Biopython code that builds the backbone (N, CA, C, O; Angstrom):
import numpy as np
from Bio.PDB.StructureBuilder import StructureBuilder

atoms = [
    (1, "MET", "N", (-3.194, -27.923, -17.551)),
    (1, "MET", "CA", (-2.349, -29.087, -17.546)),
    (1, "MET", "C", (-1.326, -29.005, -16.412)),
    (1, "MET", "O", (-0.982, -30.021, -15.809)),
    (2, "TYR", "N", (-0.838, -27.787, -16.122)),
    (2, "TYR", "CA", (0.105, -27.593, -15.029)),
    (2, "TYR", "C", (-0.486, -26.588, -14.054)),
    (2, "TYR", "O", (-0.183, -25.399, -14.153)),
    (3, "PRO", "N", (-1.321, -27.026, -13.116)),
    (3, "PRO", "CA", (-2.003, -26.081, -12.227)),
    (3, "PRO", "C", (-1.048, -25.287, -11.334)),
    (3, "PRO", "O", (-1.318, -24.124, -11.031)),
    (4, "ASP", "N", (0.046, -25.885, -10.914)),
    (4, "ASP", "CA", (1.002, -25.172, -10.064)),
    (4, "ASP", "C", (1.629, -24.000, -10.823)),
    (4, "ASP", "O", (1.728, -22.890, -10.300)),
    (5, "LEU", "N", (2.044, -24.262, -12.048)),
    (5, "LEU", "CA", (2.627, -23.211, -12.880)),
    (5, "LEU", "C", (1.586, -22.139, -13.198)),
    (5, "LEU", "O", (1.893, -20.947, -13.185)),
    (6, "SER", "N", (0.366, -22.561, -13.480)),
    (6, "SER", "CA", (-0.704, -21.605, -13.779)),
    (6, "SER", "C", (-0.963, -20.689, -12.595)),
    (6, "SER", "O", (-1.149, -19.486, -12.772)),
    (7, "LEU", "N", (-0.978, -21.245, -11.386)),
    (7, "LEU", "CA", (-1.204, -20.435, -10.191)),
    (7, "LEU", "C", (-0.066, -19.448, -9.993)),
    (7, "LEU", "O", (-0.315, -18.296, -9.637)),
    (8, "ARG", "N", (1.160, -19.861, -10.211)),
    (8, "ARG", "CA", (2.306, -18.948, -10.060)),
    (8, "ARG", "C", (2.263, -17.814, -11.089)),
    (8, "ARG", "O", (2.526, -16.657, -10.759)),
    (9, "ILE", "N", (1.934, -18.151, -12.318)),
    (9, "ILE", "CA", (1.829, -17.133, -13.365)),
    (9, "ILE", "C", (0.682, -16.174, -13.048)),
    (9, "ILE", "O", (0.820, -14.964, -13.224)),
    (10, "LEU", "N", (-0.439, -16.706, -12.587)),
    (10, "LEU", "CA", (-1.577, -15.870, -12.223)),
    (10, "LEU", "C", (-1.206, -14.906, -11.096)),
    (10, "LEU", "O", (-1.549, -13.725, -11.150)),
    (11, "ILE", "N", (-0.517, -15.401, -10.091)),
    (11, "ILE", "CA", (-0.093, -14.549, -8.976)),
    (11, "ILE", "C", (0.860, -13.469, -9.462)),
    (11, "ILE", "O", (0.732, -12.309, -9.072)),
    (12, "LEU", "N", (1.810, -13.835, -10.304)),
    (12, "LEU", "CA", (2.755, -12.854, -10.836)),
    (12, "LEU", "C", (2.040, -11.806, -11.684)),
    (12, "LEU", "O", (2.306, -10.613, -11.545)),
    (13, "TYR", "N", (1.142, -12.239, -12.551)),
    (13, "TYR", "CA", (0.412, -11.313, -13.416)),
    (13, "TYR", "C", (-0.425, -10.328, -12.588)),
    (13, "TYR", "O", (-0.366, -9.119, -12.808)),
    (14, "ILE", "N", (-1.189, -10.846, -11.652)),
    (14, "ILE", "CA", (-2.044, -9.984, -10.833)),
    (14, "ILE", "C", (-1.202, -9.054, -9.965)),
    (14, "ILE", "O", (-1.542, -7.882, -9.804)),
    (15, "SER", "N", (-0.113, -9.563, -9.410)),
    (15, "SER", "CA", (0.760, -8.736, -8.571)),
    (15, "SER", "C", (1.336, -7.563, -9.353)),
    (15, "SER", "O", (1.330, -6.431, -8.870)),
    (16, "LEU", "N", (1.826, -7.825, -10.546)),
    (16, "LEU", "CA", (2.401, -6.751, -11.356)),
    (16, "LEU", "C", (1.327, -5.777, -11.836)),
    (16, "LEU", "O", (1.562, -4.570, -11.903)),
    (17, "LEU", "N", (0.156, -6.301, -12.168)),
    (17, "LEU", "CA", (-0.947, -5.435, -12.568)),
    (17, "LEU", "C", (-1.327, -4.486, -11.429)),
    (17, "LEU", "O", (-1.510, -3.289, -11.649)),
    (18, "ILE", "N", (-1.442, -5.015, -10.236)),
    (18, "ILE", "CA", (-1.779, -4.186, -9.072)),
    (18, "ILE", "C", (-0.653, -3.203, -8.777)),
    (18, "ILE", "O", (-0.917, -2.051, -8.433)),
    (19, "LEU", "N", (0.591, -3.637, -8.905)),
    (19, "LEU", "CA", (1.720, -2.748, -8.644)),
    (19, "LEU", "C", (1.725, -1.562, -9.610)),
    (19, "LEU", "O", (1.877, -0.418, -9.182)),
    (20, "PHE", "N", (1.562, -1.823, -10.899)),
    (20, "PHE", "CA", (1.563, -0.738, -11.882)),
    (20, "PHE", "C", (0.378, 0.199, -11.679)),
    (20, "PHE", "O", (0.509, 1.414, -11.832)),
    (21, "ARG", "N", (-0.768, -0.359, -11.337)),
    (21, "ARG", "CA", (-1.942, 0.486, -11.063)),
    (21, "ARG", "C", (-1.711, 1.336, -9.821)),
    (21, "ARG", "O", (-2.120, 2.496, -9.784)),
    (22, "SER", "N", (-1.075, 0.786, -8.824)),
    (22, "SER", "CA", (-0.794, 1.539, -7.595)),
    (22, "SER", "C", (0.209, 2.656, -7.854)),
    (22, "SER", "O", (0.077, 3.753, -7.312)),
    (23, "ILE", "N", (1.201, 2.380, -8.674)),
    (23, "ILE", "CA", (2.182, 3.420, -9.016)),
    (23, "ILE", "C", (1.495, 4.560, -9.760)),
    (23, "ILE", "O", (1.788, 5.729, -9.507)),
    (24, "SER", "N", (0.584, 4.230, -10.676)),
    (24, "SER", "CA", (-0.136, 5.305, -11.370)),
    (24, "SER", "C", (-1.048, 6.056, -10.407)),
    (24, "SER", "O", (-1.259, 7.257, -10.577)),
    (25, "SER", "N", (-1.591, 5.379, -9.403)),
    (25, "SER", "CA", (-2.412, 6.049, -8.392)),
    (25, "SER", "C", (-1.577, 7.040, -7.592)),
    (25, "SER", "O", (-2.031, 8.147, -7.303)),
    (26, "ILE", "N", (-0.376, 6.651, -7.238)),
    (26, "ILE", "CA", (0.521, 7.551, -6.514)),
    (26, "ILE", "C", (0.860, 8.753, -7.388)),
    (26, "ILE", "O", (0.922, 9.881, -6.899)),
    (27, "SER", "N", (1.077, 8.519, -8.658)),
    (27, "SER", "CA", (1.360, 9.612, -9.586)),
    (27, "SER", "C", (0.173, 10.564, -9.686)),
    (27, "SER", "O", (0.360, 11.780, -9.689)),
    (28, "PHE", "N", (-1.046, 10.029, -9.768)),
    (28, "PHE", "CA", (-2.239, 10.874, -9.799)),
    (28, "PHE", "C", (-2.326, 11.719, -8.535)),
    (28, "PHE", "O", (-2.662, 12.902, -8.595)),
    (29, "ALA", "N", (-2.025, 11.112, -7.395)),
    (29, "ALA", "CA", (-2.095, 11.851, -6.130)),
    (29, "ALA", "C", (-1.130, 13.032, -6.130)),
    (29, "ALA", "O", (-1.475, 14.122, -5.674)),
    (30, "LEU", "N", (0.060, 12.817, -6.635)),
    (30, "LEU", "CA", (1.039, 13.901, -6.680)),
    (30, "LEU", "C", (0.639, 14.972, -7.688)),
    (30, "LEU", "O", (0.912, 16.153, -7.475)),
    (31, "ASP", "N", (-0.006, 14.573, -8.782)),
    (31, "ASP", "CA", (-0.515, 15.560, -9.739)),
    (31, "ASP", "C", (-1.622, 16.407, -9.117)),
    (31, "ASP", "O", (-1.657, 17.623, -9.301)),
    (32, "VAL", "N", (-2.521, 15.762, -8.382)),
    (32, "VAL", "CA", (-3.603, 16.494, -7.731)),
    (32, "VAL", "C", (-3.028, 17.459, -6.690)),
    (32, "VAL", "O", (-3.537, 18.568, -6.524)),
    (33, "LYS", "N", (-1.985, 17.046, -5.999)),
    (33, "LYS", "CA", (-1.323, 17.938, -5.034)),
    (33, "LYS", "C", (-0.758, 19.163, -5.744)),
    (33, "LYS", "O", (-0.858, 20.286, -5.250)),
    (34, "LYS", "N", (-0.162, 18.928, -6.913)),
    (34, "LYS", "CA", (0.444, 20.013, -7.673)),
    (34, "LYS", "C", (-0.594, 21.055, -8.072)),
    (34, "LYS", "O", (-0.271, 22.238, -8.188)),
    (35, "TYR", "N", (-1.834, 20.629, -8.282)),
    (35, "TYR", "CA", (-2.889, 21.554, -8.666)),
    (35, "TYR", "C", (-3.565, 22.210, -7.466)),
    (35, "TYR", "O", (-4.543, 22.940, -7.631)),
    (36, "GLY", "N", (-3.060, 21.963, -6.275)),
    (36, "GLY", "CA", (-3.509, 22.701, -5.104)),
    (36, "GLY", "C", (-4.598, 22.048, -4.283)),
    (36, "GLY", "O", (-5.190, 22.710, -3.431)),
    (37, "SER", "N", (-4.883, 20.797, -4.498)),
    (37, "SER", "CA", (-5.896, 20.129, -3.698)),
    (37, "SER", "C", (-5.356, 19.851, -2.304)),
    (37, "SER", "O", (-4.190, 19.490, -2.140)),
    (38, "LYS", "N", (-6.212, 20.021, -1.297)),
    (38, "LYS", "CA", (-5.772, 19.845, 0.086)),
    (38, "LYS", "C", (-5.873, 18.402, 0.562)),
    (38, "LYS", "O", (-5.172, 18.013, 1.496)),
    (39, "ASN", "N", (-6.729, 17.605, -0.060)),
    (39, "ASN", "CA", (-6.948, 16.234, 0.400)),
    (39, "ASN", "C", (-6.259, 15.198, -0.469)),
    (39, "ASN", "O", (-6.766, 14.089, -0.636)),
    (40, "TRP", "N", (-5.128, 15.542, -1.014)),
    (40, "TRP", "CA", (-4.399, 14.609, -1.875)),
    (40, "TRP", "C", (-3.789, 13.464, -1.076)),
    (40, "TRP", "O", (-3.438, 12.434, -1.651)),
    (41, "GLY", "N", (-3.658, 13.623, 0.225)),
    (41, "GLY", "CA", (-3.051, 12.588, 1.072)),
    (41, "GLY", "C", (-3.828, 11.284, 1.058)),
    (41, "GLY", "O", (-3.237, 10.207, 1.138)),
    (42, "TRP", "N", (-5.157, 11.372, 0.956)),
    (42, "TRP", "CA", (-5.958, 10.149, 0.889)),
    (42, "TRP", "C", (-5.657, 9.377, -0.387)),
    (42, "TRP", "O", (-5.563, 8.150, -0.377)),
    (43, "LEU", "N", (-5.512, 10.094, -1.459)),
    (43, "LEU", "CA", (-5.183, 9.427, -2.724)),
    (43, "LEU", "C", (-3.837, 8.721, -2.627)),
    (43, "LEU", "O", (-3.678, 7.589, -3.085)),
    (44, "LEU", "N", (-2.876, 9.406, -2.025)),
    (44, "LEU", "CA", (-1.545, 8.819, -1.856)),
    (44, "LEU", "C", (-1.616, 7.583, -0.960)),
    (44, "LEU", "O", (-0.962, 6.576, -1.230)),
    (45, "THR", "N", (-2.409, 7.665, 0.102)),
    (45, "THR", "CA", (-2.553, 6.534, 1.026)),
    (45, "THR", "C", (-3.115, 5.307, 0.316)),
    (45, "THR", "O", (-2.600, 4.201, 0.482)),
    (46, "PHE", "N", (-4.175, 5.500, -0.480)),
    (46, "PHE", "CA", (-4.755, 4.357, -1.194)),
    (46, "PHE", "C", (-3.778, 3.778, -2.209)),
    (46, "PHE", "O", (-3.731, 2.561, -2.393)),
    (47, "GLY", "N", (-3.004, 4.622, -2.864)),
    (47, "GLY", "CA", (-1.995, 4.127, -3.797)),
    (47, "GLY", "C", (-0.916, 3.324, -3.093)),
    (47, "GLY", "O", (-0.491, 2.279, -3.585)),
    (48, "ILE", "N", (-0.474, 3.812, -1.940)),
    (48, "ILE", "CA", (0.558, 3.101, -1.171)),
    (48, "ILE", "C", (0.028, 1.775, -0.647)),
    (48, "ILE", "O", (0.739, 0.770, -0.674)),
    (49, "LEU", "N", (-1.220, 1.760, -0.168)),
    (49, "LEU", "CA", (-1.801, 0.496, 0.313)),
    (49, "LEU", "C", (-1.887, -0.535, -0.811)),
    (49, "LEU", "O", (-1.645, -1.721, -0.585)),
    (50, "GLY", "N", (-2.226, -0.095, -2.005)),
    (50, "GLY", "CA", (-2.254, -1.009, -3.147)),
    (50, "GLY", "C", (-0.868, -1.543, -3.467)),
    (50, "GLY", "O", (-0.710, -2.721, -3.788)),
    (51, "ALA", "N", (0.146, -0.668, -3.379)),
    (51, "ALA", "CA", (1.524, -1.106, -3.645)),
    (51, "ALA", "C", (1.973, -2.121, -2.595)),
    (51, "ALA", "O", (2.632, -3.109, -2.919)),
    (52, "ILE", "N", (1.616, -1.873, -1.349)),
    (52, "ILE", "CA", (1.978, -2.823, -0.284)),
    (52, "ILE", "C", (1.333, -4.181, -0.542)),
    (52, "ILE", "O", (1.978, -5.220, -0.403)),
    (53, "ALA", "N", (0.049, -4.164, -0.921)),
    (53, "ALA", "CA", (-0.638, -5.427, -1.211)),
    (53, "ALA", "C", (0.044, -6.162, -2.367)),
    (53, "ALA", "O", (0.162, -7.387, -2.339)),
    (54, "SER", "N", (0.489, -5.424, -3.375)),
    (54, "SER", "CA", (1.148, -6.094, -4.505)),
    (54, "SER", "C", (2.501, -6.672, -4.093)),
    (54, "SER", "O", (2.884, -7.745, -4.561)),
    (55, "PHE", "N", (3.230, -5.966, -3.217)),
    (55, "PHE", "CA", (4.505, -6.506, -2.749)),
    (55, "PHE", "C", (4.292, -7.754, -1.900)),
    (55, "PHE", "O", (5.106, -8.677, -1.939)),
    (56, "ILE", "N", (3.206, -7.788, -1.135)),
    (56, "ILE", "CA", (2.896, -9.003, -0.364)),
    (56, "ILE", "C", (2.638, -10.164, -1.326)),
    (56, "ILE", "O", (3.107, -11.280, -1.104)),
    (57, "LEU", "N", (1.896, -9.892, -2.385)),
    (57, "LEU", "CA", (1.624, -10.930, -3.379)),
    (57, "LEU", "C", (2.904, -11.441, -4.031)),
    (57, "LEU", "O", (3.067, -12.642, -4.244)),
    (58, "LEU", "N", (3.816, -10.512, -4.347)),
    (58, "LEU", "CA", (5.076, -10.899, -4.988)),
    (58, "LEU", "C", (6.030, -11.591, -4.023)),
    (58, "LEU", "O", (6.725, -12.532, -4.407)),
    (59, "TRP", "N", (6.070, -11.140, -2.796)),
    (59, "TRP", "CA", (7.056, -11.606, -1.836)),
    (59, "TRP", "C", (6.806, -13.036, -1.386)),
    (59, "TRP", "O", (7.750, -13.811, -1.237)),
    (60, "ASN", "N", (5.552, -13.392, -1.170)),
    (60, "ASN", "CA", (5.261, -14.706, -0.633)),
    (60, "ASN", "C", (4.184, -15.400, -1.467)),
    (60, "ASN", "O", (3.010, -15.392, -1.099)),
    (61, "PRO", "N", (4.585, -16.000, -2.590)),
    (61, "PRO", "CA", (3.583, -16.613, -3.461)),
    (61, "PRO", "C", (2.823, -17.772, -2.811)),
    (61, "PRO", "O", (1.659, -18.002, -3.138)),
    (62, "GLY", "N", (3.452, -18.489, -1.916)),
    (62, "GLY", "CA", (2.768, -19.599, -1.242)),
    (62, "GLY", "C", (1.610, -19.105, -0.392)),
    (62, "GLY", "O", (0.508, -19.649, -0.454)),
    (63, "LEU", "N", (1.862, -18.087, 0.392)),
    (63, "LEU", "CA", (0.828, -17.474, 1.213)),
    (63, "LEU", "C", (-0.213, -16.794, 0.331)),
    (63, "LEU", "O", (-1.406, -16.781, 0.633)),
    (64, "THR", "N", (0.269, -16.243, -0.744)),
    (64, "THR", "CA", (-0.617, -15.550, -1.671)),
    (64, "THR", "C", (-1.628, -16.510, -2.278)),
    (64, "THR", "O", (-2.795, -16.163, -2.460)),
    (65, "GLY", "N", (-1.175, -17.719, -2.591)),
    (65, "GLY", "CA", (-2.094, -18.710, -3.141)),
    (65, "GLY", "C", (-3.262, -18.975, -2.208)),
    (65, "GLY", "O", (-4.386, -19.184, -2.663)),
    (66, "LEU", "N", (-3.004, -18.969, -0.898)),
    (66, "LEU", "CA", (-4.062, -19.211, 0.077)),
    (66, "LEU", "C", (-4.983, -17.999, 0.227)),
    (66, "LEU", "O", (-6.195, -18.153, 0.385)),
    (67, "PHE", "N", (-4.413, -16.801, 0.179)),
    (67, "PHE", "CA", (-5.179, -15.590, 0.448)),
    (67, "PHE", "C", (-5.378, -14.716, -0.797)),
    (67, "PHE", "O", (-5.661, -13.523, -0.689)),
    (68, "LEU", "N", (-5.226, -15.321, -1.966)),
    (68, "LEU", "CA", (-5.292, -14.564, -3.217)),
    (68, "LEU", "C", (-6.601, -13.776, -3.339)),
    (68, "LEU", "O", (-6.579, -12.591, -3.670)),
    (69, "ILE", "N", (-7.695, -14.403, -3.084)),
    (69, "ILE", "CA", (-8.999, -13.740, -3.232)),
    (69, "ILE", "C", (-9.120, -12.582, -2.252)),
    (69, "ILE", "O", (-9.600, -11.510, -2.619)),
    (70, "ILE", "N", (-8.693, -12.784, -1.016)),
    (70, "ILE", "CA", (-8.786, -11.721, -0.007)),
    (70, "ILE", "C", (-7.893, -10.548, -0.381)),
    (70, "ILE", "O", (-8.331, -9.399, -0.318)),
    (71, "LEU", "N", (-6.649, -10.814, -0.771)),
    (71, "LEU", "CA", (-5.730, -9.731, -1.128)),
    (71, "LEU", "C", (-6.180, -8.977, -2.375)),
    (71, "LEU", "O", (-6.078, -7.752, -2.436)),
    (72, "ILE", "N", (-6.673, -9.704, -3.358)),
    (72, "ILE", "CA", (-7.170, -9.043, -4.563)),
    (72, "ILE", "C", (-8.406, -8.215, -4.229)),
    (72, "ILE", "O", (-8.547, -7.089, -4.707)),
    (73, "GLY", "N", (-9.286, -8.754, -3.426)),
    (73, "GLY", "CA", (-10.471, -8.013, -3.011)),
    (73, "GLY", "C", (-10.111, -6.736, -2.258)),
    (73, "GLY", "O", (-10.703, -5.683, -2.492)),
    (74, "MET", "N", (-9.142, -6.833, -1.355)),
    (74, "MET", "CA", (-8.700, -5.641, -0.612)),
    (74, "MET", "C", (-8.121, -4.612, -1.573)),
    (74, "MET", "O", (-8.378, -3.416, -1.436)),
    (75, "ASN", "N", (-7.343, -5.070, -2.541)),
    (75, "ASN", "CA", (-6.767, -4.141, -3.485)),
    (75, "ASN", "C", (-7.841, -3.448, -4.310)),
    (75, "ASN", "O", (-7.751, -2.246, -4.560)),
    (76, "PHE", "N", (-8.853, -4.191, -4.733)),
    (76, "PHE", "CA", (-9.926, -3.558, -5.497)),
    (76, "PHE", "C", (-10.719, -2.583, -4.636)),
    (76, "PHE", "O", (-11.206, -1.572, -5.141)),
    (77, "ILE", "N", (-10.853, -2.866, -3.361)),
    (77, "ILE", "CA", (-11.502, -1.912, -2.458)),
    (77, "ILE", "C", (-10.682, -0.632, -2.391)),
    (77, "ILE", "O", (-11.231, 0.464, -2.501)),
    (78, "PHE", "N", (-9.353, -0.766, -2.209)),
    (78, "PHE", "CA", (-8.490, 0.424, -2.172)),
    (78, "PHE", "C", (-8.535, 1.177, -3.501)),
    (78, "PHE", "O", (-8.569, 2.408, -3.519)),
    (79, "ALA", "N", (-8.537, 0.441, -4.608)),
    (79, "ALA", "CA", (-8.607, 1.094, -5.920)),
    (79, "ALA", "C", (-9.942, 1.815, -6.091)),
    (79, "ALA", "O", (-9.986, 2.905, -6.661)),
    (80, "GLY", "N", (-11.016, 1.226, -5.610)),
    (80, "GLY", "CA", (-12.321, 1.876, -5.685)),
    (80, "GLY", "C", (-12.377, 3.129, -4.832)),
    (80, "GLY", "O", (-12.886, 4.160, -5.270)),
    (81, "LEU", "N", (-11.856, 3.045, -3.614)),
    (81, "LEU", "CA", (-11.811, 4.222, -2.743)),
    (81, "LEU", "C", (-10.945, 5.309, -3.365)),
    (81, "LEU", "O", (-11.270, 6.494, -3.287)),
    (82, "PHE", "N", (-9.841, 4.899, -3.982)),
    (82, "PHE", "CA", (-8.989, 5.869, -4.677)),
    (82, "PHE", "C", (-9.761, 6.567, -5.785)),
    (82, "PHE", "O", (-9.705, 7.791, -5.907)),
    (83, "SER", "N", (-10.477, 5.800, -6.589)),
    (83, "SER", "CA", (-11.219, 6.382, -7.710)),
    (83, "SER", "C", (-12.306, 7.338, -7.227)),
    (83, "SER", "O", (-12.508, 8.397, -7.822)),
    (84, "ILE", "N", (-12.999, 6.979, -6.166)),
    (84, "ILE", "CA", (-14.036, 7.851, -5.614)),
    (84, "ILE", "C", (-13.421, 9.144, -5.097)),
    (84, "ILE", "O", (-13.916, 10.234, -5.385)),
    (85, "THR", "N", (-12.343, 9.018, -4.335)),
    (85, "THR", "CA", (-11.671, 10.201, -3.789)),
    (85, "THR", "C", (-11.114, 11.070, -4.905)),
    (85, "THR", "O", (-11.228, 12.294, -4.849)),
    (86, "LEU", "N", (-10.517, 10.459, -5.912)),
    (86, "LEU", "CA", (-9.983, 11.214, -7.046)),
    (86, "LEU", "C", (-11.099, 11.961, -7.774)),
    (86, "LEU", "O", (-10.913, 13.110, -8.174)),
    (87, "SER", "N", (-12.237, 11.330, -7.947)),
    (87, "SER", "CA", (-13.328, 12.001, -8.658)),
    (87, "SER", "C", (-13.804, 13.228, -7.892)),
    (87, "SER", "O", (-14.110, 14.250, -8.506)),
    (88, "PHE", "N", (-13.874, 13.149, -6.556)),
    (88, "PHE", "CA", (-14.264, 14.323, -5.769)),
    (88, "PHE", "C", (-13.206, 15.427, -5.869)),
    (88, "PHE", "O", (-13.545, 16.607, -5.962)),
    (89, "GLN", "N", (-11.936, 15.045, -5.850)),
    (89, "GLN", "CA", (-10.869, 16.033, -5.959)),
    (89, "GLN", "C", (-10.888, 16.719, -7.320)),
    (89, "GLN", "O", (-10.729, 17.936, -7.406)),
    (90, "LEU", "N", (-11.081, 15.946, -8.373)),
    (90, "LEU", "CA", (-11.128, 16.522, -9.716)),
    (90, "LEU", "C", (-12.351, 17.422, -9.879)),
    (90, "LEU", "O", (-12.292, 18.433, -10.580)),
    (91, "ARG", "N", (-13.451, 17.059, -9.237)),
    (91, "ARG", "CA", (-14.642, 17.907, -9.298)),
    (91, "ARG", "C", (-14.374, 19.257, -8.635)),
    (91, "ARG", "O", (-14.760, 20.299, -9.166)),
    (92, "LYS", "N", (-13.716, 19.240, -7.478)),
    (92, "LYS", "CA", (-13.371, 20.492, -6.800)),
    (92, "LYS", "C", (-12.445, 21.345, -7.660)),
    (92, "LYS", "O", (-12.628, 22.557, -7.766)),
    (93, "LEU", "N", (-11.446, 20.702, -8.276)),
    (93, "LEU", "CA", (-10.538, 21.442, -9.138)),
    (93, "LEU", "C", (-11.261, 22.018, -10.353)),
    (93, "LEU", "O", (-10.961, 23.127, -10.794)),
    (94, "HIS", "N", (-12.207, 21.265, -10.886)),
    (94, "HIS", "CA", (-12.969, 21.748, -12.037)),
    (94, "HIS", "C", (-13.806, 22.967, -11.650)),
    (94, "HIS", "O", (-13.862, 23.941, -12.400)),
    (95, "LYS", "N", (-14.454, 22.920, -10.494)),
    (95, "LYS", "CA", (-15.247, 24.058, -10.035)),
    (95, "LYS", "C", (-14.359, 25.274, -9.791)),
    (95, "LYS", "O", (-14.731, 26.400, -10.123)),
    (96, "ALA", "N", (-13.189, 25.040, -9.211)),
    (96, "ALA", "CA", (-12.271, 26.152, -8.936)),
    (96, "ALA", "C", (-11.769, 26.774, -10.225)),
    (96, "ALA", "O", (-11.559, 27.985, -10.285)),
    (97, "SER", "N", (-11.574, 25.971, -11.251)),
    (97, "SER", "CA", (-11.057, 26.500, -12.518)),
    (97, "SER", "C", (-12.088, 27.368, -13.225)),
    (97, "SER", "O", (-11.711, 28.230, -14.019)),
    (98, "LYS", "N", (-13.364, 27.171, -12.964)),
    (98, "LYS", "CA", (-14.402, 27.983, -13.592)),
    (98, "LYS", "C", (-14.440, 29.395, -13.013)),
    (98, "LYS", "O", (-14.987, 30.304, -13.637)),
    (99, "LYS", "N", (-13.866, 29.584, -11.830)),
    (99, "LYS", "CA", (-13.882, 30.885, -11.176)),
    (99, "LYS", "C", (-12.749, 31.791, -11.645)),
    (99, "LYS", "O", (-12.654, 32.936, -11.205)),
    (100, "ILE", "N", (-11.899, 31.297, -12.523)),
    (100, "ILE", "CA", (-10.764, 32.075, -13.009)),
    (100, "ILE", "C", (-11.276, 33.173, -13.936)),
    (100, "ILE", "O", (-12.135, 32.928, -14.783)),
    (101, "SER", "N", (-10.749, 34.370, -13.773)),
    (101, "SER", "CA", (-11.185, 35.496, -14.606)),
    (101, "SER", "C", (-10.722, 35.310, -16.048)),
    (101, "SER", "O", (-9.801, 34.544, -16.332)),
    (102, "ASP", "N", (-11.388, 36.032, -16.950)),
    (102, "ASP", "CA", (-11.037, 35.934, -18.374)),
    (102, "ASP", "C", (-9.619, 36.438, -18.629)),
    (102, "ASP", "O", (-8.900, 35.884, -19.460)),
    (103, "GLU", "N", (-9.218, 37.489, -17.912)),
    (103, "GLU", "CA", (-7.869, 38.040, -18.088)),
    (103, "GLU", "C", (-6.815, 37.017, -17.691)),
    (103, "GLU", "O", (-5.823, 36.832, -18.396)),
    (104, "LEU", "N", (-7.033, 36.355, -16.562)),
    (104, "LEU", "CA", (-6.079, 35.347, -16.103)),
    (104, "LEU", "C", (-6.060, 34.163, -17.066)),
    (104, "LEU", "O", (-5.000, 33.592, -17.321)),
    (105, "ARG", "N", (-7.204, 33.794, -17.594)),
    (105, "ARG", "CA", (-7.276, 32.688, -18.549)),
    (105, "ARG", "C", (-6.498, 33.027, -19.827)),
    (105, "ARG", "O", (-5.807, 32.169, -20.378)),
    (106, "GLU", "N", (-6.606, 34.258, -20.292)),
    (106, "GLU", "CA", (-5.855, 34.680, -21.481)),
    (106, "GLU", "C", (-4.354, 34.657, -21.215)),
    (106, "GLU", "O", (-3.579, 34.242, -22.077)),
    (107, "ARG", "N", (-3.937, 35.100, -20.028)),
    (107, "ARG", "CA", (-2.517, 35.058, -19.672)),
    (107, "ARG", "C", (-2.026, 33.621, -19.628)),
    (107, "ARG", "O", (-0.924, 33.323, -20.090)),
    (108, "TYR", "N", (-2.842, 32.727, -19.073)),
    (108, "TYR", "CA", (-2.480, 31.312, -18.991)),
    (108, "TYR", "C", (-2.320, 30.731, -20.397)),
    (108, "TYR", "O", (-1.345, 30.035, -20.680)),
    (109, "ASP", "N", (-3.289, 31.024, -21.278)),
    (109, "ASP", "CA", (-3.206, 30.526, -22.657)),
    (109, "ASP", "C", (-1.952, 31.044, -23.354)),
    (109, "ASP", "O", (-1.330, 30.319, -24.130)),
    (110, "GLN", "N", (-1.582, 32.284, -23.082)),
    (110, "GLN", "CA", (-0.383, 32.862, -23.691)),
    (110, "GLN", "C", (0.879, 32.163, -23.183)),
    (110, "GLN", "O", (1.805, 31.903, -23.952)),
    (111, "VAL", "N", (0.909, 31.861, -21.881)),
    (111, "VAL", "CA", (2.067, 31.160, -21.312)),
    (111, "VAL", "C", (2.183, 29.762, -21.926)),
    (111, "VAL", "O", (3.284, 29.335, -22.275)),
    (112, "ILE", "N", (1.078, 29.054, -22.061)),
    (112, "ILE", "CA", (1.085, 27.721, -22.673)),
    (112, "ILE", "C", (1.587, 27.805, -24.110)),
    (112, "ILE", "O", (2.369, 26.960, -24.547)),
    (113, "GLU", "N", (1.146, 28.809, -24.837)),
    (113, "GLU", "CA", (1.600, 28.997, -26.219)),
    (113, "GLU", "C", (3.095, 29.291, -26.259)),
    (113, "GLU", "O", (3.801, 28.768, -27.121)),
    (114, "ASP", "N", (3.593, 30.123, -25.334)),
    (114, "ASP", "CA", (5.022, 30.428, -25.272)),
    (114, "ASP", "C", (5.840, 29.174, -24.964)),
    (114, "ASP", "O", (6.919, 28.982, -25.525)),
    (115, "ILE", "N", (5.340, 28.343, -24.095)),
    (115, "ILE", "CA", (6.034, 27.087, -23.759)),
    (115, "ILE", "C", (6.087, 26.186, -24.986)),
    (115, "ILE", "O", (7.127, 25.597, -25.281)),
    (116, "ARG", "N", (4.965, 26.076, -25.704)),
    (116, "ARG", "CA", (4.933, 25.239, -26.904)),
    (116, "ARG", "C", (5.930, 25.727, -27.952)),
    (116, "ARG", "O", (6.628, 24.924, -28.572)),
    (117, "ILE", "N", (5.996, 27.054, -28.150)),
    (117, "ILE", "CA", (6.914, 27.625, -29.135)),
    (117, "ILE", "C", (8.354, 27.364, -28.713)),
    (117, "ILE", "O", (9.193, 27.018, -29.544)),
    (118, "GLU", "N", (8.643, 27.529, -27.420)),
    (118, "GLU", "CA", (10.024, 27.312, -26.941)),
    (118, "GLU", "C", (10.437, 25.847, -27.092)),
    (118, "GLU", "O", (11.588, 25.558, -27.419)),
    (119, "GLN", "N", (9.508, 24.929, -26.858)),
    (119, "GLN", "CA", (9.823, 23.515, -27.008)),
    (119, "GLN", "C", (10.065, 23.148, -28.471)),
    (119, "GLN", "O", (10.904, 22.297, -28.767)),
    (120, "GLU", "N", (9.351, 23.773, -29.367)),
    (120, "GLU", "CA", (9.565, 23.523, -30.793)),
    (120, "GLU", "C", (10.913, 24.021, -31.247)),
    (120, "GLU", "O", (11.523, 23.423, -32.133)),
    (121, "GLU", "N", (11.407, 25.124, -30.650)),
    (121, "GLU", "CA", (12.694, 25.687, -31.028)),
    (121, "GLU", "C", (13.859, 24.817, -30.568)),
    (121, "GLU", "O", (14.944, 24.860, -31.148)),
    (122, "GLN", "N", (13.628, 24.037, -29.532)),
    (122, "GLN", "CA", (14.723, 23.203, -29.000)),
    (122, "GLN", "C", (14.834, 22.010, -29.817)),
    (122, "GLN", "O", (15.687, 21.162, -29.559)),
]
sb = StructureBuilder()
sb.init_structure("model")
sb.init_model(0)
sb.init_chain("A")
sb.init_seg("    ")
for serial, (resi, resn, name, xyz) in enumerate(atoms, 1):
    if name == "N":
        sb.init_residue(resn, " ", resi, " ")
    sb.init_atom(name, np.array(xyz, "f"), 0.0, 1.0, " ", f" {name:<3s}", serial, name[0])
structure = sb.get_structure()
């Protein structure tokens, strides 16, 4: 009934959805870095590109209405590249974790248990 309002709401909804997804992508990249992956920069780059695309959508809704399909498509491409890169990084981390000795694994489990006990005491 109100196509102008519907388009504005659609742009706002998609922009915020892309922004939140991009922020979580950046968070994943920093988590992968923390676990020692060397190629975490690509993940961060794709997350930042998604955030930039969402800010473009939010900043200029008039222009966004004209290029909505292109910007959304670009964002999904970046999100797809992020997911592919993340899956390769997680696979490398999984393979590396299998090489850990049993003694080190037991020490790790003990540290995790100590952390859990200390958190319960607080």
